[in-house]
Every structure is written in C-alpha cells, then in structure tokens.
N, C-alpha and C positions, 0 to 999 in steps of 0.2 A: 241308272248309271252307277250309282254308288254300290248297289247290290252286285253288279257285275264285277267291279274292282275287288270287292271283298271276296267273291268266289275265286277269282284268279289268284289273289294273294294267298288264300287258304290252300289251294292246290299246290302252289309253289312251295309253301311251307312244308306240306306233307312230303313232297319229293325231296326237299333238303333234309328233312328229318330221316327219311328212309336211307338217303345216300350217306350222310355223315353220322347218323345215329347219335344225336346229341343226348346228353343226360337231361333229367327232368328240370334241373335248375337252369341249364343252358337253354332248354326249350322255352321256359317261362321268360327268361331274360330277352331272348330273341323276339318272342311274341310281343313283349312290352315295347321294345324298340320299334318294331314295325307299326304297332298301333299308334305310338306317339308320332311317328313320321307321317302316317296317314292323316291324323288329326290336324297336323300343321299344314299339310298341303291343302286340306279341305278348308281350313279356317283362314289362311293368309289372304286369299282374294277378297273375302268379306271385310277384313280389317283394312286392306288397302283401299277399298271403296269408301269406307267410313272416314279414314284419315288420309286424304289426298296429299297432304304435305310430306308424307313419308316417301312418296314416289317422285314427287317433283321438287326441284330446288326453289325455295322461296325467293321472291323478288323484293328485296329490301329497298325502300325509298330513301332518298337523301333528306337530311334535316338542315334547315337554314338556322344557324345560331342566332341571327339577329331578328328572326321573325317567330321562331318556334316558341310555344308556351310549355308549361311543365308537362302536360299530357304528351305532347309530341316528343319531348326530350326523354320521357320515360320509355318510349318505344325503342330506344337504343339499348342494346344488350349491355348490362352492367350499370345502367343509370336507374336509380331508385327515386322515390319522392323527395328525399332529403337532398340528394346531390342535384336533382333537377331544380329544386328551389334555390340552391346556392348559385347555380349557373344563371338563373334569371335575375337573382339579386345582384350578382356581379355585373351582368350586362346593364342593368339599370343604373348602377353606380358609375361605370366607365362611359356610358352612352351607347356604344355599339362595339362589336368586334371588327377590327380591321383585317384580321387574318385568322384562320382556324387554329393556329398554334397558340393563340392567346388563351384558349380554353385550359391550357396547362397551368395557368395562374390560379385557377379555381382550386380551392383546397379539396382534396379527395380524388382529383383526376390524375391518374398515373400515366407515365409515358408509354407503358405497354398497352394500356387501353387506347391511347391516342393512335398508335400505329395500327391497331386492328380496325379502328373506326375512322381512319383518316379519309378513306374513299367516300364515306357517307356524310361527311361534314362539309358544308358549304357556307360561305359568308357572302351575303348580298351587300351591294353598295348602300351606304347610309349617308344622309346629309348631316346628321348630328355630329358635332365635333367631340372628340374623345375628352372625357372629363378626367380630372385628377382628384385624388382624395384630399379634401381640405382639412387641415389640422388647425386646431385652435392656437397653437404656439409653434408655428413653423419658423425656420431660420430667418432671422432679420426682422421678425415681427416686433420685438421689444425695442429694437434700435430705432425703428421708424415711429413708434407710438409712445415713446417715453416722454416725460415732461421736459419742458425747455430748460429748466434750472437743474436738470440732472447732470452731475459732473462727469465729464468724459474721462474714462480710465487712461486713455492714451496720453492725456495731458497731465496726469498725476504721476510724476516720477520724482524720486528723491533728488534734492538739490546737491547733496554730496553722496558719494558711494557708501553704502551701508557695510558695516563690519559684520561678517557672518559669524564671528566668534563671540560677539556681544549682543547682537540684535535678537529680539524675541519674536515669537510667531505673530503677534499683533502688528508689529511694525512692517514686516514683510507682507503680511496679508492685506494691509491697508493700501498697498500700491499695486496689488494684483499682478505681480511679476510672474509667478508660477502657480499652478493649481494647488489647492489646499492639501490634497492627499500627498503630493510630492513634497510640500513644505513640512508636513508632519514626519515624513521619512527622513528628511535632511536633519531635522532637530533630534530625532532618535539616534541617528548616526553620530551627530556631534556630542550627544550625551555619552555614547560609548567611547569615543576618542578623546573626550574632554575638550578638545578644540581641533579645528582644521588647520593643517599645515601646508597643504597643496591641493590644487584643483583636481588631481587624480583621485583623491578620496571622495570627491563629489561625483565623479564619473561612475564609481562603484555602487552608488545608490540605485536600488532597484526602480526601474521606470524612468530614469533620467535620460531624456532625449537630447540630441545635440543642440537643438534650438533653445531648449530650456537652459542648458548650460551656457550657451552664448548670452542669453538674457541676464543670467546671474553675473557673468563676468563683466557685462557692460554696466550694471547698476550696483554691484556689490564688490567687495574686496575681502581678502583674507588677512586680518590684522594679527598682531602678535598675541601669543597666548599669555593669559594672566597666571595660569598654573604652570609651574616648571615641570616639564615632562621628564627631565633627567633625574628627578628625585623619585626613587622607588618607594611605593607606599609601605612595603613590608621590610624595607632595609633596616630601620631602627629596631624593629621587633626581632629581626634575625640576629642582630649584633648582641642584643641583650638576652637571647634565648638560652636557657640552661639545658644541660644534658638530662636525658630521661632514662630511667631504669627500664629497659625493655621487658624484663621479666615481672615487673610490678605495675607497669603503666596500663591505663584503660584506653578505650577507643578515642575519647576526647583528647587526652594528653598526646596520643600518637598523631592524631590528625592536625594538631597544632605545629608539628615539626615541619619546617620548610621542605616542600616537595612531596609530602605524604598526603594523599587524598583520603577521603573517608573509605573508599573501596579498598585501598591498599592497607589502611589501618585495620580494617575488619579482617582481611586475609592474614595479616601478621598475627592477630589474636587467635584466629582459627588454627593456624599451624602451631602456635605456642601451646594451645590446649591439647593438641595431639602429642607434641614432644614432651610437654611438661615445663620446659624452660629452654632458653637459648644459651648455648655455650660460647659461640663465637659468631663473627659476622658472616662467615662462609655459609652458615645455615639459612641466611636470608635469601640466598639465590635458589633455594629449594622450594620457595613459596610458589603456589599456583599463580600463573600470570605475573611472574616476577618482572620488575622493570629492568631496563638495560643497566650495565655496570656503571655508566656515567651518572645515572640517577642515584644509584646506591652510594656512589662516591660522595655525593652532596648530602645524603641522609645519614650515613654511618657516623660521622663526627658528632652528631647529636645524641647518639645512643650509648648506653653503658651496659655491659654484659657481666653482671655480678651474680655469683652463685652462692647461696647460703642454705642452711639446713632446713629451712621451712618450706622449701620448694617441693613440688610433688615428684618424688622419686619412685622407681619401680622396686617394690619390696618382693623379691623372688621367693621368699619363704612363706608368704601369706597370700599372694595374688593368684587368681585362677587363670585359665587359658583365655577366656574372652577379654579380661582386663589387660593381660600382657600383650595380646595380639593387636590391641588398638594402637600401640606405639608404632610409628612409621619404620623404625629401625629393627623392631622385633618381628612383627608379623605373626601369622597363625602357626606357621611351621615351626619356627624357633620357640614360640611360646608353648606349644604342645610338648616339645622336647624338654624344655625346662621343667614343666610340671610333671611329666612322666619320670624324669630322672629323680626329682624330689620324692615322688611316691615310692620309687624303687629303693633308693639309697638313703632316704631320710633328708632332713633339712640341711641346707648348705651351711657349712661351718665357716668358710672363708671364700673370698673371691677366687682363689686358685682352684677351688673345686668346680667352678663353672667351666674350666678348661677341659674337664673330663667328658663334657657332653660331646657326642660324636657328630661330625659333619658340619661344624661351624668354622668358618674361615677366620684367621687372625684379624684381618681388617674389619670384619664385622664386629668382633669383640671390642676393638678400639673405639668404635662409634657408640657401642651400647654400654660399656662399663661405666662411663661417667654418670649414667642415669640409674644405676643399680645400687640398691642398699639391701642388706640382708634382712633385718628386722626393723619394724617401725618403732618398737618399744626402745630398743637399744640405739637405733639410728646410727648404725655402724657405718663408717666410711670405708671406701674400697682401698685395698692395698695394691701395690704394683704387681703386675702379672709376672 
C-alpha cells in the first residue's frame, strides 16, 4: 500500500515538473514538502493510538476539600505539593470547609485559579464545628486574669484638672488619659510654642482624634503662660545692634543682621567678590534670589556703604581680558575693547581717554567708571567725564 502511494506521488510530481518546469531549487523544495506531508500522514495514526488523550477530552473528577488528602489535591492543575500541604494544614486548623470559597483564605490560592477550578471543588457536610485561631493574648484576656489588687485605670483620674502648660509627661502618663505616642507629640508642640494658649493648637497635633481631645478637655485645662509671649527674644539685640560695613564684613557679621539668613549673607559676599565692592543700596537688588523690597527696607539701615582706596578696583592699564571680563558691568566684549584700545594707542593717560572707545553707551560708563583706576602704583582717582 505504501509503495503504491509513493509511485502515484512520483508520477504526479513528474507531470507537474513537466508542466510548470520548476528550477532545481524549486524541485528540491517541493519534494521535501511532499515527503514531510507523507511522513506526517503515515505517522499520525500511530501517535494517536499511543496517546489516546489527544483525541478524547479527559474526564476530570471532582475533589472534596474536606476529605481529599495531599495526593488528591495535587491532581488539580496548578496545585503542587507545597500548596496542597497548606490546604490540608488550614483545613485541620479550622476544622472543615463550610463552602468552597473558603479555599481563597489559603495563602497561594488566587482568585483566577478558583474561577477555573470552581466546578471541580465540592464541600461535603461535616459535623465538626469550625475552629478559630487561638491567640495567647487576645482582647480582654489580661482584664479577666489580672490580679485582684491591680488598680483600675478608669478609677484613677486627677482630683483637679491638670494644667497642660505646667504638667510633665509623667503626671499625664500616670493617669492614662491618652496614648504615650500622642503625649510625646503634645509635649513637643508645647516646646515649640513655649505654652498653649487655645485648644485649637492641640487640634493641629498630628494624630489627635476628637475623642482624645474631649478626654483632655474633661481632665485638663490650659493655664496662664509663665513666659510672656509679647517679649521678643531678639528685640534687645536688635536695638543695640551697630551698623556693619558691607564692603569689609564677613559672613558671620552679615548673618547677625536682623533679617539676613546664612544663605543671603553668602550671596551678598559672592556678588561683592564679583563687583569688588558695593557703591549704594540699589546694587543689593541685583543679587541672585534677592528678597522683596520690604525685607531690604528692614536690612539696609544696618549697612554702611563706605568706599576707600584699599578696595579692589579695576586697573585698566594693567589687567588683561579675562580679569576685566569677570566684572558684571564690564563683561567679555567691553573688556576686549579696553585691552585692544590700550594695545593700539598705548596706556590710558586719563579717564577721558576711555570715552574714545567705540560702541560704549554713556549709561554703561556711569556704572563702570567708579570701579576703574588707571595704575595700581599711582592709585589715581577718576576725574569727571
């Protein structure tokens, strides 16, 4: 029978090759496909006889959760030895399953698996009552078994309302009015405020529940503050504070000025190093992240803007382009023009010769001239333009 099919297929192939005239590569490919198809057709019946479950749908049996052991539970798809042992252990602990949905309480059993296996899970009736997990210290255990002479907290209440501004943590903790964690937060808040003045300040404490606040209002009160809040801590120091030379002060001296933080003092010094020195108070508004004018209005009265010959000026007859360009008012473009003009026409003899540099606006010179000196040796001062 097999030889007959082979002869028929070979004759068909010869006719196809004669009609279509395939190339040698096409002929070999077609021959391989036909051979593969023939082998599959010949071998598939034998495989089907050896593996009958491929042709017929398996008949899965149901599993009783209250009776099945680990081996029967492992027959369910997706249940391994570990999960089967967990199911049996959970069943022994609770007594029996009342319904099949209780298997979801077992760790490792997913809801998706339950929906797929719901039709195979059955629960038989059981006479054993469902057990509950016994804990060594469940709620109410210590109250029932405590000694007879143990004092009841509900009867230990202060005879007179406690003053929240004077009482310490031990006095409040002795009466067990509020939890210890909430008591520590209240004391930290009192340390920040110096003393409480209203119940609204206690409401802002993190974790303060209404019933805890009601308990405090019933057994405590807010007494008068011993520290006078109207007295400012820095007020005497502000009144006696002397003015500071801004062109000579360091970071510590500037940070002691009322309203000047360490960050602002550092930015004042950084901009002073770029400028060389401050001429007037308007230059403070050019500082990076400068405060608002109201803040400067409180700070400026403590500052002095004095200019003397020892300050770092710009010596245009000696400095090069990189040194001049570091100044915020000069920049690289003007610094290059100053140096090129000096190289072409010689050293600057007076301040008026700077006006001959082409392309510089008059308002730019008004800002730069106070910082310019001709020679460091002579330390010449500028003349009027």
